[in-house]
Structures are given as C-alpha cells and as structure tokens.
PDB file as gemmi writes it, atoms N, CA and C in Angstrom:
CRYST1    1.000    1.000    1.000  90.00  90.00  90.00 P 1                      
ATOM      1  N   MET A   1      56.281 -49.541 -41.974  1.00  0.00           N  
ATOM      2  CA  MET A   1      57.204 -49.114 -40.940  1.00  0.00           C  
ATOM      3  C   MET A   1      56.846 -47.714 -40.416  1.00  0.00           C  
ATOM      4  N   ARG A   2      56.508 -46.806 -41.368  1.00  0.00           N  
ATOM      5  CA  ARG A   2      56.140 -45.449 -40.942  1.00  0.00           C  
ATOM      6  C   ARG A   2      54.859 -45.445 -40.124  1.00  0.00           C  
ATOM      7  N   MET A   3      53.920 -46.338 -40.474  1.00  0.00           N  
ATOM      8  CA  MET A   3      52.662 -46.411 -39.739  1.00  0.00           C  
ATOM      9  C   MET A   3      52.905 -46.865 -38.299  1.00  0.00           C  
ATOM     10  N   ALA A   4      53.763 -47.837 -38.132  1.00  0.00           N  
ATOM     11  CA  ALA A   4      54.079 -48.318 -36.783  1.00  0.00           C  
ATOM     12  C   ALA A   4      54.787 -47.231 -35.980  1.00  0.00           C  
ATOM     13  N   ALA A   5      55.678 -46.497 -36.620  1.00  0.00           N  
ATOM     14  CA  ALA A   5      56.371 -45.409 -35.930  1.00  0.00           C  
ATOM     15  C   ALA A   5      55.390 -44.316 -35.528  1.00  0.00           C  
ATOM     16  N   MET A   6      54.430 -44.013 -36.394  1.00  0.00           N  
ATOM     17  CA  MET A   6      53.435 -43.001 -36.068  1.00  0.00           C  
ATOM     18  C   MET A   6      52.582 -43.452 -34.883  1.00  0.00           C  
ATOM     19  N   ALA A   7      52.200 -44.713 -34.864  1.00  0.00           N  
ATOM     20  CA  ALA A   7      51.394 -45.235 -33.760  1.00  0.00           C  
ATOM     21  C   ALA A   7      52.160 -45.160 -32.454  1.00  0.00           C  
ATOM     22  N   VAL A   8      53.405 -45.559 -32.471  1.00  0.00           N  
ATOM     23  CA  VAL A   8      54.223 -45.528 -31.254  1.00  0.00           C  
ATOM     24  C   VAL A   8      54.400 -44.100 -30.761  1.00  0.00           C  
ATOM     25  N   LEU A   9      54.677 -43.173 -31.658  1.00  0.00           N  
ATOM     26  CA  LEU A   9      54.860 -41.780 -31.250  1.00  0.00           C  
ATOM     27  C   LEU A   9      53.583 -41.164 -30.696  1.00  0.00           C  
ATOM     28  N   CYS A  10      52.453 -41.459 -31.319  1.00  0.00           N  
ATOM     29  CA  CYS A  10      51.179 -40.906 -30.832  1.00  0.00           C  
ATOM     30  C   CYS A  10      50.828 -41.465 -29.462  1.00  0.00           C  
ATOM     31  N   VAL A  11      50.967 -42.762 -29.281  1.00  0.00           N  
ATOM     32  CA  VAL A  11      50.658 -43.368 -27.985  1.00  0.00           C  
ATOM     33  C   VAL A  11      51.624 -42.857 -26.933  1.00  0.00           C  
ATOM     34  N   TRP A  12      52.893 -42.722 -27.279  1.00  0.00           N  
ATOM     35  CA  TRP A  12      53.877 -42.192 -26.328  1.00  0.00           C  
ATOM     36  C   TRP A  12      53.513 -40.770 -25.914  1.00  0.00           C  
ATOM     37  N   GLN A  13      53.111 -39.941 -26.876  1.00  0.00           N  
ATOM     38  CA  GLN A  13      52.742 -38.566 -26.565  1.00  0.00           C  
ATOM     39  C   GLN A  13      51.533 -38.523 -25.634  1.00  0.00           C  
ATOM     40  N   HIS A  14      50.517 -39.327 -25.907  1.00  0.00           N  
ATOM     41  CA  HIS A  14      49.319 -39.307 -25.073  1.00  0.00           C  
ATOM     42  C   HIS A  14      49.594 -39.898 -23.689  1.00  0.00           C  
ATOM     43  N   THR A  15      50.464 -40.890 -23.619  1.00  0.00           N  
ATOM     44  CA  THR A  15      50.856 -41.436 -22.321  1.00  0.00           C  
ATOM     45  C   THR A  15      51.615 -40.386 -21.524  1.00  0.00           C  
ATOM     46  N   TRP A  16      52.445 -39.608 -22.214  1.00  0.00           N  
ATOM     47  CA  TRP A  16      53.212 -38.544 -21.568  1.00  0.00           C  
ATOM     48  C   TRP A  16      52.269 -37.477 -21.008  1.00  0.00           C  
ATOM     49  N   VAL A  17      51.238 -37.121 -21.752  1.00  0.00           N  
ATOM     50  CA  VAL A  17      50.249 -36.140 -21.284  1.00  0.00           C  
ATOM     51  C   VAL A  17      49.523 -36.674 -20.052  1.00  0.00           C  
ATOM     52  N   LEU A  18      49.106 -37.929 -20.108  1.00  0.00           N  
ATOM     53  CA  LEU A  18      48.404 -38.536 -18.978  1.00  0.00           C  
ATOM     54  C   LEU A  18      49.303 -38.616 -17.749  1.00  0.00           C  
ATOM     55  N   GLN A  19      50.549 -39.042 -17.934  1.00  0.00           N  
ATOM     56  CA  GLN A  19      51.468 -39.143 -16.807  1.00  0.00           C  
ATOM     57  C   GLN A  19      51.780 -37.764 -16.240  1.00  0.00           C  
ATOM     58  N   GLY A  20      51.883 -36.756 -17.102  1.00  0.00           N  
ATOM     59  CA  GLY A  20      52.121 -35.397 -16.623  1.00  0.00           C  
ATOM     60  C   GLY A  20      50.979 -34.891 -15.763  1.00  0.00           C  
ATOM     61  N   ALA A  21      49.764 -35.218 -16.155  1.00  0.00           N  
ATOM     62  CA  ALA A  21      48.604 -34.813 -15.353  1.00  0.00           C  
ATOM     63  C   ALA A  21      48.626 -35.509 -14.004  1.00  0.00           C  
ATOM     64  N   LEU A  22      48.960 -36.780 -13.997  1.00  0.00           N  
ATOM     65  CA  LEU A  22      49.001 -37.526 -12.735  1.00  0.00           C  
ATOM     66  C   LEU A  22      50.146 -37.052 -11.838  1.00  0.00           C  
ATOM     67  N   ASP A  23      51.279 -36.711 -12.443  1.00  0.00           N  
ATOM     68  CA  ASP A  23      52.435 -36.244 -11.670  1.00  0.00           C  
ATOM     69  C   ASP A  23      52.196 -34.887 -11.028  1.00  0.00           C  
ATOM     70  N   HIS A  24      51.353 -34.075 -11.634  1.00  0.00           N  
ATOM     71  CA  HIS A  24      51.084 -32.745 -11.097  1.00  0.00           C  
ATOM     72  C   HIS A  24      49.948 -32.749 -10.080  1.00  0.00           C  
ATOM     73  N   GLY A  25      49.574 -33.922  -9.622  1.00  0.00           N  
ATOM     74  CA  GLY A  25      48.592 -34.015  -8.556  1.00  0.00           C  
ATOM     75  C   GLY A  25      47.155 -33.872  -8.988  1.00  0.00           C  
ATOM     76  N   VAL A  26      46.884 -34.050 -10.256  1.00  0.00           N  
ATOM     77  CA  VAL A  26      45.504 -33.973 -10.710  1.00  0.00           C  
ATOM     78  C   VAL A  26      44.777 -35.210 -10.180  1.00  0.00           C  
ATOM     79  N   GLN A  27      43.779 -34.988  -9.354  1.00  0.00           N  
ATOM     80  CA  GLN A  27      43.086 -36.099  -8.717  1.00  0.00           C  
ATOM     81  C   GLN A  27      42.131 -36.802  -9.680  1.00  0.00           C  
ATOM     82  N   ALA A  28      41.393 -36.034 -10.433  1.00  0.00           N  
ATOM     83  CA  ALA A  28      40.418 -36.618 -11.348  1.00  0.00           C  
ATOM     84  C   ALA A  28      40.796 -36.246 -12.773  1.00  0.00           C  
ATOM     85  N   VAL A  29      41.492 -37.149 -13.431  1.00  0.00           N  
ATOM     86  CA  VAL A  29      41.872 -36.914 -14.819  1.00  0.00           C  
ATOM     87  C   VAL A  29      40.619 -37.096 -15.678  1.00  0.00           C  
ATOM     88  N   PRO A  30      40.309 -36.125 -16.523  1.00  0.00           N  
ATOM     89  CA  PRO A  30      39.091 -36.224 -17.341  1.00  0.00           C  
ATOM     90  C   PRO A  30      39.097 -37.473 -18.214  1.00  0.00           C  
ATOM     91  N   ILE A  31      37.910 -38.005 -18.463  1.00  0.00           N  
ATOM     92  CA  ILE A  31      37.778 -39.214 -19.270  1.00  0.00           C  
ATOM     93  C   ILE A  31      38.337 -39.010 -20.675  1.00  0.00           C  
ATOM     94  N   VAL A  32      38.319 -37.779 -21.155  1.00  0.00           N  
ATOM     95  CA  VAL A  32      38.849 -37.491 -22.494  1.00  0.00           C  
ATOM     96  C   VAL A  32      40.328 -37.830 -22.564  1.00  0.00           C  
ATOM     97  N   VAL A  33      41.055 -37.529 -21.498  1.00  0.00           N  
ATOM     98  CA  VAL A  33      42.490 -37.829 -21.482  1.00  0.00           C  
ATOM     99  C   VAL A  33      42.712 -39.338 -21.497  1.00  0.00           C  
ATOM    100  N   TRP A  34      41.895 -40.085 -20.763  1.00  0.00           N  
ATOM    101  CA  TRP A  34      42.030 -41.545 -20.742  1.00  0.00           C  
ATOM    102  C   TRP A  34      41.678 -42.151 -22.098  1.00  0.00           C  
ATOM    103  N   MET A  35      40.824 -41.485 -22.867  1.00  0.00           N  
ATOM    104  CA  MET A  35      40.402 -42.028 -24.154  1.00  0.00           C  
ATOM    105  C   MET A  35      41.364 -41.694 -25.299  1.00  0.00           C  
ATOM    106  N   LEU A  36      42.377 -40.887 -25.038  1.00  0.00           N  
ATOM    107  CA  LEU A  36      43.308 -40.511 -26.098  1.00  0.00           C  
ATOM    108  C   LEU A  36      44.046 -41.722 -26.673  1.00  0.00           C  
ATOM    109  N   ILE A  37      44.512 -42.614 -25.816  1.00  0.00           N  
ATOM    110  CA  ILE A  37      45.311 -43.741 -26.287  1.00  0.00           C  
ATOM    111  C   ILE A  37      44.474 -44.719 -27.113  1.00  0.00           C  
ATOM    112  N   PRO A  38      43.315 -45.189 -26.630  1.00  0.00           N  
ATOM    113  CA  PRO A  38      42.522 -46.081 -27.489  1.00  0.00           C  
ATOM    114  C   PRO A  38      42.070 -45.409 -28.790  1.00  0.00           C  
ATOM    115  N   ALA A  39      41.710 -44.128 -28.716  1.00  0.00           N  
ATOM    116  CA  ALA A  39      41.286 -43.427 -29.928  1.00  0.00           C  
ATOM    117  C   ALA A  39      42.431 -43.324 -30.930  1.00  0.00           C  
ATOM    118  N   THR A  40      43.630 -43.103 -30.427  1.00  0.00           N  
ATOM    119  CA  THR A  40      44.798 -43.034 -31.309  1.00  0.00           C  
ATOM    120  C   THR A  40      45.049 -44.371 -31.975  1.00  0.00           C  
ATOM    121  N   LEU A  41      44.970 -45.441 -31.212  1.00  0.00           N  
ATOM    122  CA  LEU A  41      45.203 -46.767 -31.783  1.00  0.00           C  
ATOM    123  C   LEU A  41      44.155 -47.125 -32.828  1.00  0.00           C  
ATOM    124  N   VAL A  42      42.904 -46.781 -32.579  1.00  0.00           N  
ATOM    125  CA  VAL A  42      41.845 -47.056 -33.549  1.00  0.00           C  
ATOM    126  C   VAL A  42      42.057 -46.247 -34.817  1.00  0.00           C  
ATOM    127  N   SER A  43      42.422 -44.975 -34.669  1.00  0.00           N  
ATOM    128  CA  SER A  43      42.611 -44.147 -35.864  1.00  0.00           C  
ATOM    129  C   SER A  43      43.806 -44.618 -36.689  1.00  0.00           C  
ATOM    130  N   VAL A  44      44.879 -45.018 -36.032  1.00  0.00           N  
ATOM    131  CA  VAL A  44      46.037 -45.529 -36.771  1.00  0.00           C  
ATOM    132  C   VAL A  44      45.665 -46.827 -37.487  1.00  0.00           C  
ATOM    133  N   LEU A  45      44.880 -47.672 -36.835  1.00  0.00           N  
ATOM    134  CA  LEU A  45      44.438 -48.913 -37.467  1.00  0.00           C  
ATOM    135  C   LEU A  45      43.569 -48.626 -38.686  1.00  0.00           C  
ATOM    136  N   LEU A  46      42.648 -47.675 -38.579  1.00  0.00           N  
ATOM    137  CA  LEU A  46      41.797 -47.337 -39.717  1.00  0.00           C  
ATOM    138  C   LEU A  46      42.605 -46.779 -40.884  1.00  0.00           C  
ATOM    139  N   VAL A  47      43.595 -45.960 -40.598  1.00  0.00           N  
ATOM    140  CA  VAL A  47      44.440 -45.422 -41.672  1.00  0.00           C  
ATOM    141  C   VAL A  47      45.250 -46.544 -42.309  1.00  0.00           C  
ATOM    142  N   ALA A  48      45.727 -47.480 -41.499  1.00  0.00           N  
ATOM    143  CA  ALA A  48      46.519 -48.597 -42.031  1.00  0.00           C  
ATOM    144  C   ALA A  48      45.677 -49.509 -42.922  1.00  0.00           C  
ATOM    145  N   LEU A  49      44.391 -49.638 -42.622  1.00  0.00           N  
ATOM    146  CA  LEU A  49      43.524 -50.525 -43.398  1.00  0.00           C  
ATOM    147  C   LEU A  49      42.907 -49.856 -44.625  1.00  0.00           C  
ATOM    148  N   TYR A  50      43.149 -48.573 -44.820  1.00  0.00           N  
ATOM    149  CA  TYR A  50      42.575 -47.863 -45.958  1.00  0.00           C  
ATOM    150  C   TYR A  50      43.154 -48.420 -47.253  1.00  0.00           C  
ATOM    151  N   ASN A  51      42.277 -48.751 -48.203  1.00  0.00           N  
ATOM    152  CA  ASN A  51      42.733 -49.383 -49.451  1.00  0.00           C  
ATOM    153  C   ASN A  51      42.813 -48.419 -50.628  1.00  0.00           C  
ATOM    154  N   GLY A  52      42.580 -47.139 -50.418  1.00  0.00           N  
ATOM    155  CA  GLY A  52      42.696 -46.162 -51.491  1.00  0.00           C  
ATOM    156  C   GLY A  52      41.430 -45.964 -52.305  1.00  0.00           C  
ATOM    157  N   LYS A  53      40.376 -46.726 -52.009  1.00  0.00           N  
ATOM    158  CA  LYS A  53      39.116 -46.587 -52.744  1.00  0.00           C  
ATOM    159  C   LYS A  53      38.125 -45.781 -51.928  1.00  0.00           C  
ATOM    160  N   ARG A  54      37.309 -45.024 -52.631  1.00  0.00           N  
ATOM    161  CA  ARG A  54      36.291 -44.222 -51.973  1.00  0.00           C  
ATOM    162  C   ARG A  54      35.159 -45.118 -51.479  1.00  0.00           C  
ATOM    163  N   GLY A  55      34.703 -44.846 -50.274  1.00  0.00           N  
ATOM    164  CA  GLY A  55      33.624 -45.634 -49.689  1.00  0.00           C  
ATOM    165  C   GLY A  55      32.269 -45.153 -50.155  1.00  0.00           C  
ATOM    166  N   PRO A  56      31.213 -45.726 -49.587  1.00  0.00           N  
ATOM    167  CA  PRO A  56      29.862 -45.316 -49.991  1.00  0.00           C  
ATOM    168  C   PRO A  56      29.583 -43.868 -49.587  1.00  0.00           C  
ATOM    169  N   SER A  57      28.764 -43.215 -50.380  1.00  0.00           N  
ATOM    170  CA  SER A  57      28.428 -41.825 -50.099  1.00  0.00           C  
ATOM    171  C   SER A  57      27.418 -41.748 -48.960  1.00  0.00           C  
ATOM    172  N   LEU A  58      27.767 -41.032 -47.915  1.00  0.00           N  
ATOM    173  CA  LEU A  58      26.878 -40.841 -46.765  1.00  0.00           C  
ATOM    174  C   LEU A  58      26.486 -39.374 -46.638  1.00  0.00           C  
ATOM    175  N   LYS A  59      26.460 -38.691 -47.784  1.00  0.00           N  
ATOM    176  CA  LYS A  59      26.218 -37.253 -47.783  1.00  0.00           C  
ATOM    177  C   LYS A  59      24.922 -36.881 -47.085  1.00  0.00           C  
ATOM    178  N   TRP A  60      23.842 -37.566 -47.366  1.00  0.00           N  
ATOM    179  CA  TRP A  60      22.552 -37.194 -46.789  1.00  0.00           C  
ATOM    180  C   TRP A  60      22.481 -37.531 -45.309  1.00  0.00           C  
ATOM    181  N   PHE A  61      23.189 -38.558 -44.881  1.00  0.00           N  
ATOM    182  CA  PHE A  61      23.249 -38.866 -43.454  1.00  0.00           C  
ATOM    183  C   PHE A  61      23.876 -37.706 -42.691  1.00  0.00           C  
ATOM    184  N   PHE A  62      24.979 -37.176 -43.204  1.00  0.00           N  
ATOM    185  CA  PHE A  62      25.648 -36.072 -42.524  1.00  0.00           C  
ATOM    186  C   PHE A  62      24.850 -34.772 -42.612  1.00  0.00           C  
ATOM    187  N   TYR A  63      24.162 -34.562 -43.736  1.00  0.00           N  
ATOM    188  CA  TYR A  63      23.289 -33.392 -43.843  1.00  0.00           C  
ATOM    189  C   TYR A  63      22.182 -33.434 -42.797  1.00  0.00           C  
ATOM    190  N   ALA A  64      21.654 -34.618 -42.509  1.00  0.00           N  
ATOM    191  CA  ALA A  64      20.573 -34.756 -41.535  1.00  0.00           C  
ATOM    192  C   ALA A  64      21.094 -34.793 -40.102  1.00  0.00           C  
ATOM    193  N   SER A  65      22.255 -35.387 -39.886  1.00  0.00           N  
ATOM    194  CA  SER A  65      22.732 -35.567 -38.513  1.00  0.00           C  
ATOM    195  C   SER A  65      23.158 -34.256 -37.859  1.00  0.00           C  
ATOM    196  N   TYR A  66      23.648 -33.310 -38.628  1.00  0.00           N  
ATOM    197  CA  TYR A  66      24.101 -32.056 -38.029  1.00  0.00           C  
ATOM    198  C   TYR A  66      22.954 -31.281 -37.374  1.00  0.00           C  
ATOM    199  N   PRO A  67      21.854 -31.000 -38.079  1.00  0.00           N  
ATOM    200  CA  PRO A  67      20.750 -30.301 -37.402  1.00  0.00           C  
ATOM    201  C   PRO A  67      20.118 -31.141 -36.297  1.00  0.00           C  
ATOM    202  N   MET A  68      20.112 -32.470 -36.457  1.00  0.00           N  
ATOM    203  CA  MET A  68      19.532 -33.318 -35.419  1.00  0.00           C  
ATOM    204  C   MET A  68      20.352 -33.249 -34.129  1.00  0.00           C  
ATOM    205  N   HIS A  69      21.677 -33.251 -34.231  1.00  0.00           N  
ATOM    206  CA  HIS A  69      22.471 -33.198 -33.009  1.00  0.00           C  
ATOM    207  C   HIS A  69      22.366 -31.818 -32.361  1.00  0.00           C  
ATOM    208  N   LEU A  70      22.191 -30.756 -33.160  1.00  0.00           N  
ATOM    209  CA  LEU A  70      21.980 -29.434 -32.571  1.00  0.00           C  
ATOM    210  C   LEU A  70      20.652 -29.381 -31.831  1.00  0.00           C  
ATOM    211  N   ALA A  71      19.615 -30.003 -32.389  1.00  0.00           N  
ATOM    212  CA  ALA A  71      18.314 -30.035 -31.714  1.00  0.00           C  
ATOM    213  C   ALA A  71      18.407 -30.814 -30.405  1.00  0.00           C  
ATOM    214  N   ILE A  72      19.152 -31.905 -30.400  1.00  0.00           N  
ATOM    215  CA  ILE A  72      19.323 -32.682 -29.173  1.00  0.00           C  
ATOM    216  C   ILE A  72      20.074 -31.863 -28.129  1.00  0.00           C  
ATOM    217  N   LEU A  73      21.082 -31.125 -28.560  1.00  0.00           N  
ATOM    218  CA  LEU A  73      21.816 -30.277 -27.604  1.00  0.00           C  
ATOM    219  C   LEU A  73      20.921 -29.174 -27.031  1.00  0.00           C  
ATOM    220  N   LEU A  74      20.026 -28.642 -27.842  1.00  0.00           N  
ATOM    221  CA  LEU A  74      19.121 -27.620 -27.355  1.00  0.00           C  
ATOM    222  C   LEU A  74      18.129 -28.180 -26.339  1.00  0.00           C  
ATOM    223  N   ILE A  75      17.704 -29.415 -26.560  1.00  0.00           N  
ATOM    224  CA  ILE A  75      16.746 -30.037 -25.644  1.00  0.00           C  
ATOM    225  C   ILE A  75      17.373 -30.315 -24.290  1.00  0.00           C  
ATOM    226  N   PHE A  76      18.603 -30.797 -24.301  1.00  0.00           N  
ATOM    227  CA  PHE A  76      19.265 -31.134 -23.041  1.00  0.00           C  
ATOM    228  C   PHE A  76      20.148 -29.998 -22.614  1.00  0.00           C  
TER     229      PHE A  76                                                      
END                                                                             
C-alpha cells in the first residue's frame, strides 16, 4: 500500500511540475522534464521488486566506467 502511495505521489508531483511549466508559457519543455514520470515509475517498480538479497558484484565495471565516461566527455 505504501509503495502504491509513493508511486502516485511521485507521478503527481512530476505531472504538477510539467503542467506548471506548460502553464507559464514554456514553449519547449526540456526532455528531462518529460522523462521524470517514466523514470519515476521504473524506479518505483524496481524498489517494489527488490527481494532483500544482494545482487552480483559489479565493482570493477563501475571502477572502469567512470574514467571511460570522463574520457568520452573530453573527446566530445
């Protein structure tokens, strides 16, 4: 019940932000604002499906991905 209430409140808040931007005459609402609602729903779903067990260790993936994404940002 609490998970459903959290999902409803988060989606309502993000819809309110989007509607506020549209009401104030913002012509081009950034894509980030449009992605708030789907991202919220996905995150609530992932939290709801969590079974309490630790997943596989991806420590080395994250150690490697951080410098790699910085190098990509420097290139572009």
